[in-house]
C-alpha positions, 0 to 999 in steps of 0.5 A: 783774229777774236770771234767777233772780229772773225764774225764781221769778217764773214759777213763783209766777205758775204756781202762782197760776193753777193755784190760781185755776183750780181755786179758781174752780170752787168759790169764790163770785164774791165770794170770787174777787174777794177772792182775785183782789185779793190775788194781783195787788196783793200783792208781796213784802215789802221786805227791811229796811234793814240796816248793820254797821260794824267796825274793825282797828287797824293801828298798825305794831310796831315804829314805822315813819317817817310821812310828811306828803307827797313826800319823804323820811319822819320816823323816828318815836318814840312812838305818840299813839292807834292807826291804824285802818281802819274799814269801815261796810256799808250794805245794802238788797234790792238794793244792798250799798256799803261805806264805808271809812276809813284813817289814812294820808295817801292810799291809793292804788287799787293798795293798795285793789284788794288789799283789794278782792280779798279781799272776797267777796259785794260789787262791788269797784265798791261798795267806797269807800276813803279816807284822813283824810289824817293826816300822822303814819302810815306811806308808802303811796306809796313816796316816794323819800327822796333816798336811792335808797330809800323808806320804804314797807314793802310787808309791812307794806301787804299786813298793812293791806290784809289787815286791812281786807278783814277788817274789811269782812267783818266788817262785812258778816257782822254786818248789822243792821237799821238806820235812819238819820238824816242831816244837815248843819250848820255845825261851829262854833268852832275847828276849821278854817280856810284857811292861805291865806285864813283864811275860805275853807273849807267849814264844813258838816258832814255826818252820817249815823248808823246807828240799830238797832231800839232806836233807839240809834246804832251807827254814826256817819259825820263828813264835814268838810273839814280837814287832820288836822296837828295833829301833823304828821311832823315832831314824830316821832308815829305817830298819827291825829292829830285823828281819833282824839280824834274816835272816842274821843269819839263812842263816849263820847257814846253814838254808836257807832263812828265813822268819818271822810270828809275832804272837799274840803280842798285848798289849804290848809284845815287844823286850827286850831291857831293859838295867841294867840302866832302859833305852831301848838300841835302836841301830842297835847292840841290834836288832843283839843281840836280831835277832841273839838268836830268830834264833839261838832258833829256830835252836834249837827247831826245830833240832831234830824235825821229817822230814815229807816226805810227809805232807798234805796241806790243806787251808780255808778261809772265810771272816769276817767282824768287826764294826768299832768303833774306831773314830780314826781308822774311820777318818784314813779310811776316809782320807787314800789315798789308797781308803779302798774299801768302803764308809762306814767307820762303818765296815770292812771286811777281809780273815780269813785262816785256814791252815794244813800243815803236823801235824801243824795248822795254823790261821791268825789274822788280827791285833794284838791280846793280849796274853791271846786271842792266848792261848786260841786259841791255846788251841782250835786248833787241830794240834800237832803244832798249829800257829798264823800268827798275822798281817795277811791279814790285820792290824786292830791295836789291838784285846782285848775281852770286858772285857779287852777293856777300863779296865786297864789304862795301855790298854788306848792306845790299846783300842784306837787304836782297832776297838772296844770292840766287835772285840775280841769276833767276832773274837774268834767266827768266828776263833773257828767256822772255826776250827770246820767247818775244817778238822783236820791236820794230826797226825805224827805216833808215 
């Protein structure tokens, strides 16, 4: 109980005592017993659960080059769909949580903290900022262009931070009474596969849907592991990739405003845009096919989920750090115009979050964890639904365990673009400690 709450409670009790002292001389024994029972056992009504969501378009005008990873960005000649930032705010009587999704390859904390600083009334550690991981958006890191410069546009990135804060503030201002439906199920159909080993990926789709008092959904969060790289940066199109059609389909089906959070999609869980001829279909039509299918599967999964009228929220956060052993990532940190907040390029720190939302538990991942790490973490989480928000609060490349790092030839790229071989073990250890030291989410009554 905070000091202000304790003070208010003290004044309430004092007034009750004074009243009872006065009333005791004038009430019968039975009436006094009834009044005492009311006084002792009645408690203030619990504040209702509320939610809000808001969106801002952040498509650059004129278009900027698009980034698919470390290395030079590619010129964009047109756009398909709009890049957006989306903020979902959840609130109960004790906690307020913000979940943000941004249509970029990654969104480092040096930018996320600029957005957090413009938000009032919500602890910055309760604001989770994730990237959808589209490979068709502007560079948010300042990757070297091979000519001594970078394609990162600092003015544009500042505007993205401001619009992100606007979306958070709008969603928080327009909170409305809500209930939740939470569900987990396998997404079926030709959506994703593992490029390195076709079936080594997590097909589970997790859905959190906010319903208004009328029982109609106004926000739908979809959590699924996939690289939204149907188009890729090489085709020169600025786009949210399959995530844009996902949002459009959710709205079309009456599911409200969509928000997508990626999961453990590293090494190398990607969109299944393979054609019978063996080539990849790098078209907007294929983005629409996959995005719409994922939306339909998410809605199928959540349809029969029980409604949670007063879900309890809890948010834990802590700072964790990793050594940077990769010469490539050290070079990016040293040369980037973003200024990563440290002169020491041998270590990085980030925010790790664990959320309880009703009967679900959510863990953030500051990068692209391989699917085996994702499966292991979900097994050790404590919710009836266990979600992983990948590329959230930071995106430090791929996260591998020591035995995977530098092993198979197909892992050469993900090993080079990871912080180092210790990253996986450090992350798993910190995550398990946070899970063990935090309260478990509530369970629904059978």
